[in-house]
C-alpha positions in Angstrom: 0.0 0.0 0.0 1.0 3.6 -0.6 1.9 5.5 2.5 0.2 8.8 3.5 1.6 11.9 2.0 1.9 15.1 4.1 2.4 18.7 2.9 2.0 22.2 4.2 4.7 22.6 6.7 6.9 25.7 6.9 8.2 28.4 9.1 6.0 30.9 10.8 6.1 33.4 13.7 4.5 32.8 17.0 0.8 33.5 16.8 0.6 32.6 13.1 -1.2 29.8 11.3 -0.4 26.9 9.1 -2.5 24.2 7.4 -1.1 20.8 7.0 -2.6 18.3 4.5 -2.5 14.6 4.5 -3.5 12.5 1.6 -4.0 9.4 3.7 -5.0 6.8 1.1 -3.6 7.9 -2.2 -4.0 4.5 -3.7 -7.6 3.9 -2.7 -10.5 4.5 -5.0 -13.2 3.6 -2.5 -13.9 5.1 0.8 -12.8 2.9 3.6 -13.5 4.4 7.0 -10.2 5.1 8.8 -8.8 6.9 11.8 -6.2 9.4 10.5 -4.0 11.0 13.1 -1.3 13.6 13.3 1.7 13.0 15.5 4.7 15.2 16.0 8.3 14.7 17.2 11.2 16.8 18.1 14.8 15.6 18.4 15.4 13.7 21.6 11.7 13.4 22.5 9.1 10.7 21.9 6.6 11.1 19.2 3.3 12.4 20.6 -0.3 12.4 19.3 -1.6 15.8 18.2 -5.1 15.0 16.8 -7.1 12.2 15.2 -10.2 12.1 13.0 -12.5 9.2 12.1 -13.3 9.6 8.4 -16.6 7.8 8.8 -18.3 10.7 10.7 -15.6 13.4 11.0 -15.4 13.0 14.8 -12.1 14.3 16.0 -10.0 14.1 19.2 -7.2 16.5 20.2 -4.3 16.5 22.6 -4.8 18.9 25.5 -1.8 20.9 24.3 -3.5 21.8 21.0 -7.2 21.8 22.0 -8.9 25.0 20.9 -6.0 26.0 18.6 -5.8 23.1 16.1 -8.8 21.9 14.0 -9.1 18.8 11.9 -11.3 18.6 8.8 -11.4 16.3 5.8 -12.3 16.0 2.1 -13.5 12.5 1.8 -13.6 12.5 -2.0 -9.9 13.4 -2.1 -9.0 11.1 0.8 -7.4 14.1 2.5 -7.3 15.3 6.1 -6.4 18.8 7.0 -4.9 20.1 10.3 -5.5 23.8 10.7 -3.1 25.2 13.2 -3.8 28.6 14.7 -2.1 30.6 17.4 1.1 28.7 16.9 3.7 28.6 19.7 7.4 27.9 19.5 6.7 24.7 21.4 4.7 23.5 18.4 7.9 23.3 16.4 8.3 19.7 15.3 8.2 17.2 12.5 4.6 16.4 11.9 3.6 12.9 10.7 0.3 11.6 9.4 -0.7 8.1 10.1 -3.7 5.9 9.3 -5.4 2.8 10.5 -8.6 1.0 9.4 -11.4 1.5 12.0 -12.3 4.1 14.6 -9.9 6.2 16.5 -11.2 5.4 20.0 -9.9 6.7 23.3 -6.4 5.3 22.5 -6.1 7.2 19.2 -2.7 8.5 20.2 -1.2 5.0 20.7 1.5 4.9 18.0 1.6 1.1 17.8 -1.9 1.0 16.4 -0.8 2.7 13.2 0.9 0.7 10.5 1.0 3.3 7.8 3.0 6.5 8.3 4.0 9.4 6.1 7.5 10.9 5.7 6.6 14.0 7.8 6.5 17.7 7.2 8.5 20.2 9.3 6.8 23.0 11.2 9.0 25.7 12.7 7.5 28.4 14.9 9.8 31.3 15.9 9.3 33.6 18.8 
């Protein structure tokens, strides 16, 4: 299977916004309901879950650190999930990864081991 493909990273000043995109199933021509999640990682730290969305109904979950600032949305026809990031902080600086799994996100949506398909990542840098 083809892995997810992320885009939209870049550099921005604190308080700014970015929108990341993830084409989560580029090789799929039918809609299979999945949990698509964003994770982030900085050097020397463990990868952490940022947000996850269930493509079946658009229900989303967020890490406490981004709740109210980040918003997930999707274009089902394009198999694409968007992460709108507002009010960015320097601590949001990280490599952001998109991952997918078949099924619902559930309360353990941020458990990395559940995800078998990962993108290559896109860098987000927030300067103060």
